Phi, psi and omega in degrees: 000134184262124178234155168241141179250124182257120177287122186275018181225147176257011179291152179295321176246132181215127174295330177294327174294315176302318178298314179294320179296324175296314179304310183300322184278313189284328184249031184293337174282346182265314182216157175258108185248124172256120184273129183244132177266160179238015185301326186261004179284127180291153175298143185294135176206107185293343178278348180228078187293116178252019185303323184273005178294157184301318185291321180284323177294327176297312176304316183301308184293322182295319178293315178302319183286338187279155174282335178196171185229137173247126176250124179255112184245136166281185178232121178241119177053046177067019185212182179277158179298149178299327180298318181290318177301321179295318179300313183293333175289321175295324181278008177223012182271285180249348178232153186221059183293338182273355181298114180079004185270130178294133183231136170248137179250130171232169179191148177234142184210155174291337183286155180296332183274007182067220180246044188299316184285323178291326176295321179296315178297318180299321177300319180294319180293317181293341178275356182296147184305324180290338181258304171057038176286159178254096186274132178296124180285150175064204177048040183288131174253109186243109180260099181269164183046051193294335183298342180249005189274335186253148174270189186292341178263012180063033173254148175297134183284321189275123183292321182293325176296318178298317179295321177295318178299321178296321178295323177297315179299315179296323173296325181290321178297318178294322178297318177300315180298321177295318179299317181299320180292315181298328182268003181287157175301158180310129177088347185298320183290348182269355185243010186296339181256005185268346179247131178279081183290349179268002177048050181285343179272199178207156176233180185302329183263003179292133180271103185285155175084007179235128180296120180297337181269003183289137180296332180255038181302320181302312182294316180297315182292326176297315178295320183298321185260357185054046184297144178283158176203180175066231187266018175288133182278145179237129178272124177254182181307305180227063177167160175232119181229156170282164176300320178299318180296322180296317177299312181298320182294315179293321180290342178274354181299141180280041182199155173273119184256141176221135179244125170235134187278182185288346177270007180063040173249133182281115189250340188195146162214151180279104187281078181269335179224166168289162183303325185289345182251008184266154176285324176232095191302133172232153180236143182306322183288350179282336185297130184104341184286152168298153181298334179299329180275358178254359182223148173291151186300331184292344178253011181303319180296323177292317177298316178299319181298312180303312182299319180297320179300322181279318181297319184274000179075014177289331178220150168268333178211140175241129183238148176215142173271129179248100185276054185244010189242018177094166186288347183266004177231153172229090190268128180243127172261124177244130180246106185257128176291136173257125181233149178274187184294339177269010178070024177271137180293128180234004177152190183234137167255104175266123176236133186241128181211150171270109184272000183302315177303324179291319179296316180298317180295319177300313180294323177292322180290324184264346182076012180270170183223149169270135179234168179268015182132164178090224187249133171288115188295337183271307185266341180084000181285142175283158184228160171222160186265131171284115188288349180273307186266338186086351179285156179265147178231152183281141170285145180272000000 
């Protein structure tokens, strides 16, 4: 699970930074925590909008990409530091990455009470309509007399304190999973057990006798079936291509393609880039695996819901915008039902693409503009806001 930890102080030295760094180091087998500083974030000034600055956009993108956020706050004058307040104002002015995001609050202070009053104030701030974070109730971690809490290696000295911190993190992980279910589309939480995501069954095209989880499933399955390759010709519906030509053709597609069959086994992806350069990373050794092994457990209900919409014919395609690739991209995941000539469901074609270049090209060709509402100054058409994606759409 990917979390970001926000240091609530802009001081050069901060015990709250040490606390987050300890969490990231000591509990790395439990969660993946990236610690983010706010030292370079300018003070909030709505007359000098810095939303698009690199430092604020970095915070924005990291929060959007994360499953949850941990904020570590000191206590100044019974409240949170002005630097942290300023950051939260930037993150609720023109961008809203904390909207619906699970948040856990921790804090360290010289006082024996830890940061209890600043944590209470921070909860109120995070609950404001412009921020609208989902803050985990209870499980407050208050590290008092912090100047005595760490050893020379910046580890917490007290074992019971470390154990309590671990219990809080585990509660937060469960809290994130609950929030994901509550924010799922209607009915999603009701179908998590209806799909065999571990592909324990078989269908006519299942290659028996090969371990679906094997890293070399493609090679084993190819040997088992004596699959053709190279310059061997394949007759298609309306064409004859060699296997090499089919590979080149699919790899040239302006989208990342993935095929999973009706037994929920991942069978193919067009390997045009390495995983580190993909919008939706895939690895060669994943091919052949059940879908359960290709997704974290926390999203099983969502995966099952999408498959059910396609399998039952409720939808032919399900699309979702994934805003985790920065402000210069608009990445869309499309899940297209694959059906045979008898209209029977035989799998999913997932294609992932950044449609921003297409949008830019369309606007350049037509001379139109996207606006945030009101009147399009070029075409004169009125607009309204799509409340899901935030993009504007034309009134008919």
